C-alpha positions as CSV (number, residue, x, y, z in Angstrom):
1,X,8.7,-1.8,24.3
2,X,5.8,-0.6,22.3
3,X,4.0,2.5,25.1
4,X,0.2,2.7,25.8
5,X,0.4,5.5,23.8
6,X,1.9,4.4,20.2
7,X,-0.5,3.9,17.5
8,X,-3.2,0.7,17.6
9,X,-2.7,-1.9,15.4
10,X,-4.0,-1.4,11.9
11,X,-2.8,-4.7,10.5
12,X,-2.0,-7.4,12.8
13,X,-6.1,-8.7,12.7
14,X,-9.0,-7.3,11.0
15,X,-12.9,-5.8,12.5
16,X,-15.0,-8.5,11.9
17,X,-18.7,-9.4,12.9
18,X,-17.7,-12.4,14.1
19,X,-15.0,-11.4,16.4
20,X,-15.7,-11.8,20.2
21,X,-16.7,-8.5,21.6
22,X,-15.6,-9.2,25.1
23,X,-13.1,-11.3,27.0
24,X,-14.6,-13.9,29.2
25,X,-11.7,-13.5,31.8
26,X,-13.0,-9.6,32.8
27,X,-15.9,-10.8,33.7
28,X,-14.4,-14.2,35.6
29,X,-12.0,-11.9,37.5
30,X,-14.4,-10.2,39.6
31,X,-17.4,-12.3,39.6
32,X,-17.0,-13.0,43.4
33,X,-20.3,-12.9,45.2
34,X,-20.3,-11.1,48.3
35,X,-23.4,-12.9,50.1
36,X,-21.8,-16.3,50.0
37,X,-19.2,-15.4,52.4
38,X,-18.5,-13.7,55.8
39,X,-15.5,-11.5,56.6
40,X,-12.3,-13.0,58.1
41,X,-10.4,-10.9,60.8
42,X,-7.4,-11.6,62.4
43,X,-7.1,-9.7,66.3
44,X,-3.4,-7.1,66.0
45,X,-2.6,-4.8,68.4
46,X,-6.3,-4.4,69.5
47,X,-7.8,-3.9,66.3
48,X,-9.5,-6.4,63.9
49,X,-8.0,-6.6,60.7
50,X,-9.7,-7.9,57.7
51,X,-7.5,-10.6,56.1
52,X,-10.2,-12.5,53.7
53,X,-13.6,-14.4,54.2
54,X,-15.0,-17.4,55.0
55,X,-17.5,-19.3,53.1
56,X,-20.8,-19.4,55.3
57,X,-21.2,-22.8,54.6
58,X,-17.7,-23.6,56.4
59,X,-18.7,-21.7,59.8
60,X,-19.9,-25.4,60.9
61,X,-16.2,-26.5,60.5
62,X,-14.7,-23.8,62.0
63,X,-16.9,-23.9,65.3
64,X,-14.2,-26.9,66.6
65,X,-12.0,-24.1,67.8
66,X,-13.3,-21.4,69.8
67,X,-10.6,-21.1,71.8
68,X,-8.9,-19.2,68.5
69,X,-11.8,-18.3,66.3
70,X,-14.9,-16.1,67.6
71,X,-17.7,-16.1,65.0
72,X,-19.9,-13.6,65.6
73,X,-21.7,-10.7,63.4
74,X,-18.7,-9.3,62.5
75,X,-17.1,-12.3,61.2
76,X,-14.8,-14.9,61.8
77,X,-12.1,-13.3,63.7
78,X,-8.9,-14.8,64.8
79,X,-8.1,-13.9,68.1
80,X,-4.5,-15.5,68.9
81,X,-1.7,-13.1,69.3
82,X,1.3,-13.3,66.2
83,X,3.6,-15.7,67.9
84,X,0.7,-18.4,68.3
85,X,-1.2,-17.7,64.6
86,X,0.9,-19.6,62.5
87,X,0.9,-22.7,64.7
88,X,-2.7,-22.7,64.9
89,X,-3.3,-22.3,61.5
90,X,-1.1,-24.9,60.2
91,X,-2.9,-27.4,62.4
92,X,-6.4,-26.4,61.1
93,X,-5.0,-26.3,57.8
94,X,-4.4,-29.6,58.2
95,X,-7.7,-30.8,59.6
96,X,-9.7,-28.7,57.2
97,X,-7.8,-30.6,54.1
98,X,-8.2,-33.8,56.0
99,X,-11.9,-33.1,56.1
100,X,-11.8,-32.6,52.3
101,X,-12.0,-28.6,52.6
102,X,-8.9,-28.1,51.4
103,X,-7.8,-29.7,48.2
104,X,-4.4,-29.3,46.2
105,X,-2.2,-29.4,49.1
106,X,1.1,-27.6,48.0
107,X,3.9,-27.4,50.9
108,X,4.5,-24.2,49.9
109,X,3.9,-21.4,52.2
110,X,2.6,-17.6,51.3
111,X,2.0,-14.9,53.1
112,X,-1.6,-14.0,55.3
113,X,-1.9,-10.1,54.8
114,X,-4.4,-7.3,55.8
115,X,-6.8,-6.7,52.6
116,X,-6.0,-2.6,53.4
117,X,-2.8,-1.3,53.9
118,X,-0.9,-4.5,52.9
119,X,0.4,-5.8,56.9
120,X,1.8,-8.9,57.3
121,X,-0.3,-10.7,59.9
122,X,0.1,-14.9,59.3
123,X,1.6,-16.9,56.6
124,X,-0.5,-19.9,55.6
125,X,-0.1,-22.9,53.3
126,X,-0.9,-21.8,49.8
127,X,-3.1,-24.2,49.2
128,X,-5.2,-23.0,52.0
129,X,-5.1,-19.1,50.8
130,X,-9.1,-20.0,49.2
131,X,-10.5,-21.1,51.9
132,X,-9.6,-18.2,53.8
133,X,-10.1,-15.9,51.0
134,X,-7.1,-14.4,51.4
135,X,-5.0,-12.5,49.2
136,X,-2.3,-14.2,47.4
137,X,-0.1,-13.1,44.8
138,X,1.3,-13.9,40.9
139,X,3.4,-13.3,38.6
140,X,3.0,-14.0,34.6
141,X,5.4,-14.0,31.9
142,X,4.4,-13.2,28.0
143,X,7.5,-14.6,26.6
144,X,7.1,-13.6,22.8
145,X,9.4,-13.2,19.0
146,X,9.8,-10.0,17.7
147,X,9.8,-9.4,14.1
148,X,12.4,-7.0,12.3
149,X,10.9,-3.7,13.7
150,X,10.9,-4.9,17.0
151,X,7.1,-5.4,17.3
152,X,5.6,-8.8,19.0
153,X,4.9,-11.4,16.3
154,X,4.8,-14.7,17.9
155,X,3.8,-15.9,21.6
156,X,5.2,-19.0,23.4
157,X,2.1,-20.6,24.9
158,X,1.7,-23.4,27.0
159,X,-0.7,-26.2,27.8
160,X,-1.1,-27.2,31.5
161,X,0.1,-31.1,32.6
162,X,-3.6,-33.2,32.3
163,X,-2.6,-33.9,35.6
164,X,-2.2,-30.2,37.3
165,X,-4.5,-29.7,40.3
166,X,-6.0,-26.3,39.1
167,X,-7.0,-25.8,35.4
168,X,-5.4,-29.3,34.0
169,X,-5.1,-29.0,30.4
170,X,-5.9,-25.2,29.7
171,X,-3.3,-22.8,27.6
172,X,-1.2,-20.6,29.6
173,X,1.5,-17.8,29.3
174,X,5.1,-19.3,28.7
175,X,5.7,-18.7,32.9
176,X,3.2,-18.2,35.7
177,X,3.2,-19.2,39.3
178,X,2.5,-18.2,43.0
179,X,4.7,-15.8,45.1
180,X,5.7,-17.6,47.9
181,X,7.1,-16.3,51.1
182,X,10.4,-14.6,50.6
183,X,10.1,-13.8,46.9
184,X,8.9,-11.1,44.8
185,X,6.9,-11.2,41.9
186,X,10.1,-10.9,39.3
187,X,11.9,-13.0,41.3
188,X,8.9,-15.6,41.1
189,X,8.9,-14.8,37.5
190,X,13.3,-16.0,37.0
191,X,12.4,-19.1,39.6
192,X,9.7,-20.3,37.0
193,X,11.4,-19.4,34.0
194,X,13.7,-22.4,35.1
195,X,11.1,-24.7,36.4
196,X,8.8,-24.2,33.5
197,X,10.5,-23.3,30.6
198,X,14.2,-24.1,31.4
199,X,15.4,-20.3,30.7
200,X,18.9,-19.3,32.8
201,X,19.3,-16.1,34.7
202,X,20.7,-14.5,32.2
203,X,18.2,-15.3,30.0
204,X,15.7,-12.9,31.4
205,X,18.1,-9.9,32.3
206,X,15.4,-8.0,29.6
207,X,12.3,-9.1,31.6
208,X,9.9,-5.5,31.4
209,X,7.2,-4.8,33.6
210,X,3.4,-5.0,32.8
211,X,0.7,-4.2,35.2
212,X,-0.7,-5.5,38.1
213,X,-4.2,-6.9,38.0
214,X,-6.9,-7.7,40.6
215,X,-8.6,-10.9,40.6
216,X,-11.9,-11.9,42.9
217,X,-13.9,-14.6,42.3
218,X,-14.9,-18.0,43.4
219,X,-14.2,-21.3,42.8
220,X,-14.9,-25.1,44.1
221,X,-12.4,-24.6,46.8
222,X,-13.0,-21.3,47.7
223,X,-12.3,-17.3,46.8
224,X,-9.6,-16.4,44.8
225,X,-8.5,-13.3,45.8
226,X,-5.3,-12.4,43.7
227,X,-3.0,-10.0,42.7
228,X,-0.8,-10.9,39.9
229,X,2.0,-9.2,38.2
230,X,2.6,-9.3,34.3
231,X,6.0,-9.3,33.0
232,X,7.2,-9.5,28.9
233,X,10.1,-11.0,27.8
234,X,11.7,-11.0,24.2
235,X,13.2,-14.4,22.8
236,X,15.3,-15.1,20.4
237,X,14.4,-16.7,16.8
238,X,14.8,-20.6,17.2
239,X,14.9,-20.9,21.3
240,X,13.0,-23.6,22.5
241,X,11.7,-24.2,25.7
242,X,12.2,-26.8,27.9
243,X,9.7,-27.7,30.8
244,X,11.8,-29.2,34.2
245,X,8.6,-29.4,36.8
246,X,6.5,-32.1,35.0
247,X,3.5,-29.2,34.9
248,X,3.7,-28.4,31.4
249,X,2.3,-30.7,28.8
250,X,3.4,-28.8,25.7
251,X,4.4,-25.6,24.2
252,X,3.5,-23.9,21.3
253,X,5.3,-20.9,19.2
254,X,1.4,-19.2,17.7
255,X,1.0,-16.2,15.9
256,X,0.0,-13.1,18.3
257,X,-3.3,-13.2,16.0
258,X,-3.7,-16.9,16.6
259,X,-2.4,-16.7,20.7
260,X,-5.0,-13.9,21.3
261,X,-7.8,-15.6,20.0
262,X,-7.8,-18.2,22.3
263,X,-7.4,-16.0,24.8
264,X,-10.8,-14.0,23.8
265,X,-12.6,-17.8,23.3
266,X,-11.9,-19.2,27.4
267,X,-9.3,-21.5,26.1
268,X,-6.6,-20.3,28.8
269,X,-6.9,-20.1,32.6
270,X,-8.2,-16.3,33.6
271,X,-5.5,-15.3,34.6
272,X,-3.0,-16.3,31.2
273,X,-6.4,-15.0,29.7
274,X,-5.8,-11.6,31.5
275,X,-2.1,-11.5,31.2
276,X,-2.3,-12.1,27.6
277,X,-4.9,-8.9,27.2
278,X,-2.7,-6.8,29.6
279,X,0.6,-8.3,27.0
280,X,-1.9,-6.8,23.9
281,X,-3.2,-3.5,25.3
282,X,0.8,-2.3,26.0
283,X,1.7,-3.5,22.8
284,X,-1.6,-2.2,20.6
285,X,-1.9,-5.6,18.8
286,X,-5.8,-4.8,18.6
287,X,-7.4,-3.3,16.5
288,X,-8.6,0.2,17.4
289,X,-12.2,-0.2,18.1
290,X,-11.8,-3.6,20.3
291,X,-8.4,-2.0,22.0
292,X,-11.0,0.8,23.3
293,X,-13.8,-1.8,24.6
294,X,-11.6,-3.8,26.2
295,X,-9.0,-1.4,27.8
296,X,-12.7,-0.2,29.4
297,X,-13.7,-3.3,30.7
298,X,-10.0,-4.2,31.7
299,X,-9.7,-1.1,33.8
300,X,-11.7,-1.8,37.2
301,X,-9.1,-4.6,37.4
302,X,-5.7,-2.8,37.1
303,X,-3.6,-1.4,40.1
304,X,-0.8,0.2,38.5
305,X,2.7,-1.1,37.3
306,X,4.4,-4.4,37.9
307,X,7.8,-3.5,39.9
308,X,11.0,-4.9,38.1
309,X,12.9,-5.6,41.9
310,X,14.6,-8.9,41.4
């Protein structure tokens, strides 16, 4: 795989005054407004652990559980002992869903961790994570076809189903999904590889790790605070994806320049646009000046390398 130290592309695309200078997903990924939310903490072993945040306009809805949720100048603190937390959160989240405050219920469990240090404090319904502003984990994979030199020439791009609860109809990476409790990001990519594109695990043996990046933004359903691991997968010419779970409307095999233009124009989901940008930067697919400009803009989102453990 070409490294970040390889020579920048000079022929993949040419500089043009009409090229978009910025990648809108970069700014969207750091658009969370701290003034609209208060800290969500969990009391554990005598210490208050910051676990997320709660919208100020939702404090009234949480006042119904004073035996479990303390509200004061510090924010909202879950005071229950560890054995009681999961059951309480399950009950509370169902009530909040019924009140219309947690949309797009998924029946998937994800971890509820301390924001600093990552200690596991509880588990929570995935759809509720944005209400609580807690950290979630995602995994995306750029599926590409290389030219005779091994350089990425085409990218497989998915269009999300129009009935998806989040980002319906937007463009997406070939593979992407939330990391559930008990799986690593790489394991999630392999599982989603079958569900979204019909890839068998053996076909994903060549998975390559990219970067991890952070997204923190406010949405209608709450705060997205997510760490996303990016992977690459070289696919043979002639291979065709087959969606298994109904979450993909269609697939397109696009020349790299076309796929990057869609991402730069805001036609992809924020997560997918950033995963595509990571791919473009690591493989040096952009003209030199634009590469350097976008690298500087994106660096504040980077958290290191993704992990390939499976």
